[in-house]
C-alpha positions in Angstrom: 83.3 116.3 62.2 86.7 116.5 64.5 88.5 113.3 65.6 87.5 114.2 69.1 83.8 114.4 68.5 84.0 110.9 66.3 85.6 109.1 69.3 82.8 110.6 71.5 80.1 109.3 68.9 81.7 105.8 68.8 82.4 105.6 72.6 78.6 106.4 73.2 77.5 104.0 70.5 79.6 101.1 72.2 78.2 102.1 75.6 74.5 102.3 74.2 74.8 98.9 72.5 76.5 97.1 75.6 73.8 98.5 77.8 70.8 97.3 75.9 72.6 93.9 75.2 73.6 93.6 78.8 69.8 94.1 79.6 68.8 91.3 77.2 71.3 89.1 79.1 69.2 89.6 82.4 66.9 86.8 81.2 67.7 83.6 83.2 70.0 81.3 81.1 70.1 77.3 81.3 73.5 75.9 82.9 76.3 75.2 80.3 75.7 71.4 80.8 72.0 71.7 79.8 73.0 73.9 76.9 75.4 71.1 75.5 72.7 68.4 76.0 70.4 70.6 73.9 72.8 71.0 71.4 73.6 67.2 70.9 70.1 67.0 69.2 69.5 63.7 70.5 65.9 62.6 69.6 63.5 61.2 72.2 61.4 58.4 71.9 58.7 59.3 74.1 58.7 63.2 73.4 59.3 65.8 70.4 62.1 68.2 71.0 61.1 71.6 70.0 64.0 74.3 69.7 62.7 78.0 69.4 65.5 80.2 68.3 66.3 84.0 68.1 69.2 84.7 66.2 69.1 88.4 65.1 70.8 91.7 66.1 67.4 93.5 65.3 65.4 94.2 68.6 67.9 92.2 70.5 67.3 94.2 73.5 63.9 93.7 73.7 62.4 90.5 75.3 59.4 88.7 73.7 57.4 86.3 75.6 56.8 82.9 74.3 53.7 80.9 75.4 53.1 77.0 74.6 49.4 76.0 74.8 48.6 79.2 76.8 51.3 78.6 79.5 54.5 81.2 79.6 57.5 79.3 78.7 60.0 82.1 78.9 60.7 85.8 77.6 63.5 85.4 75.2 66.1 87.7 74.3 68.6 88.2 71.5 70.9 85.3 70.6 68.9 82.7 72.6 67.0 79.6 72.4 64.4 77.6 73.9 64.6 73.9 74.1 61.2 72.3 74.9 60.1 68.7 75.4 56.6 68.1 74.2 54.0 65.2 74.2 52.8 64.2 70.9 49.8 66.1 69.5 48.8 69.5 68.3 50.4 72.5 70.4 49.7 76.2 69.9 52.9 78.2 70.2 52.6 82.1 70.6 55.0 84.9 70.5 54.0 88.2 72.3 55.2 91.7 71.9 52.9 94.5 71.5 50.8 92.0 69.4 50.7 88.2 69.4 51.7 85.6 66.6 50.2 82.2 66.9 51.6 79.0 65.2 50.0 75.7 65.4 52.6 72.6 65.6 51.7 68.9 65.4 54.5 67.0 67.1 55.5 63.3 67.0 57.8 61.4 69.4 61.4 60.9 68.2 61.5 64.1 66.1 63.2 67.5 66.5 61.3 70.6 65.5 62.7 74.2 64.8 61.3 77.5 65.0 62.7 81.0 64.5 61.3 83.8 66.2 62.0 87.2 64.6 61.0 91.0 64.8 59.2 92.0 61.7 58.1 95.4 62.8 58.3 97.7 65.9 55.2 96.0 67.3 55.0 92.5 65.8 57.0 89.4 65.9 56.9 86.0 63.7 57.4 82.6 64.3 58.6 80.4 61.4 59.0 76.6 61.1 62.3 76.0 59.6 64.4 72.9 58.2 66.9 71.1 60.4 69.8 72.6 58.6 68.7 76.0 59.4 67.4 75.3 62.7 70.6 73.7 64.0 72.6 76.7 62.5 70.6 78.8 64.8 70.8 76.9 67.9 74.4 76.4 67.7 74.9 80.1 67.4 73.1 81.0 70.4 72.8 80.3 74.2 69.9 78.2 75.7 67.3 80.0 78.1 65.9 78.6 81.3 62.4 77.5 80.5 59.6 77.9 83.0 58.0 74.7 81.3 59.9 71.8 82.8 58.5 68.8 80.9 56.2 68.1 77.9 53.2 67.9 80.3 54.2 71.2 82.1 53.8 69.7 85.7 53.5 72.1 88.6 56.9 73.4 89.6 58.1 72.5 92.6 58.6 75.4 95.2 61.0 75.4 98.2 58.4 77.5 100.2 56.9 75.1 102.7 52.9 74.8 102.2 50.3 75.9 104.3 47.7 73.4 105.6 44.5 73.6 103.4 41.9 70.6 104.2 40.7 68.8 101.1 37.4 68.8 102.5 37.1 72.3 101.0 36.9 70.8 97.6 34.7 67.7 98.1 31.9 69.0 96.2 34.1 69.8 93.3 33.9 67.4 89.9 37.0 66.0 88.6 36.8 68.7 85.7 36.5 71.5 88.3 39.5 70.0 90.3 41.6 69.7 87.2 41.0 73.2 86.3 41.5 74.8 89.8 44.6 72.7 90.3 46.0 73.9 86.9 45.2 77.2 87.6 47.0 77.3 90.8 49.9 75.3 89.2 50.5 78.2 86.7 50.6 80.8 89.6 52.9 79.0 91.5 55.1 78.6 88.6 55.1 82.3 88.0 55.7 83.3 91.3 58.3 80.6 92.0 60.4 82.0 89.0 59.8 85.9 90.0 61.2 84.9 93.5 64.0 83.0 91.9 64.9 85.7 89.6 64.4 88.5 92.2 66.8 86.7 94.4 69.4 86.1 91.6 69.4 90.1 91.0 69.7 90.4 94.7 66.8 93.1 94.5 68.3 95.1 91.7 66.1 96.9 89.5 66.1 95.7 85.9 64.0 96.6 82.8 64.1 93.7 80.4 61.6 91.2 81.8 58.2 91.5 83.6 59.3 88.2 85.3 61.9 90.2 87.4 59.4 92.7 88.9 57.3 91.9 92.0 53.9 90.9 91.2 51.0 93.4 91.8 49.7 93.4 95.2 53.2 91.9 96.5 55.5 94.5 98.0 58.4 92.0 99.2 60.0 88.6 98.7 58.7 87.6 101.9 55.1 88.4 100.8 55.7 86.2 97.6 56.9 83.3 100.0 53.7 83.8 102.1 51.6 83.6 98.9 53.4 80.8 97.6 52.8 78.9 100.8 49.1 79.4 100.5 49.2 78.5 96.8 51.1 75.2 97.6 48.6 74.5 100.3 45.7 74.7 98.0 47.4 72.6 95.4 48.1 69.7 97.8 44.5 70.1 98.9 43.2 69.7 95.4 45.5 66.8 94.6 44.1 65.1 97.7 40.8 65.8 96.7 41.3 64.6 93.1 42.9 61.2 94.3 40.1 60.6 96.8 37.3 61.0 94.0 39.8 58.7 91.9 40.2 61.4 89.1 42.8 61.2 86.6 45.6 63.7 87.1 
């Protein structure tokens, strides 16, 4: 191979790697201050700290979804980590690519837990609980992702979109259990749409290919339509909350 052709191969290779790693970086990252706080590894007397780290070059341009107790925490990219606060107890953590890997974690307060996410085949990922030394090494070598789960109890994500008015009377025949389930369903939908709107605005409408969170939801063709839908959902959430309080349900 001539020097000229060799240079062409090297340049193409560098461009390809840069492209894929650049795509991976489109996953929303936490601020540097939050990254620093997480890397202090300070334990919490009320919650368990859970670090889920992905520190590998293999498949780094591909994003894998992480779910906690059935709720989307974030899609991860190469050389990144999630920092989650969880209530003590049993939690199901899942890694999804083409297939799903599930891990059960029993947490205690005032404890740090470390989980490594890795690609084991073209369609499978794996989660492994590791010791503190290995976990900290991974976290310190990576950058913190912006999580969709804001606290251990995963509360409703605040939306800046003004809620439409929905009368609580609509839910007066619902039981406390029905109100709780419907409220949780609405909350998850609001969290997903709010994040999609935030990500879309961050990218200024640019088309990216790394995360399903960036694309507009099915049935919604513009950011204004997402805002209208969020207004309706926020109204439903407020009505459900009011109905639950009226029935003295435990929220």
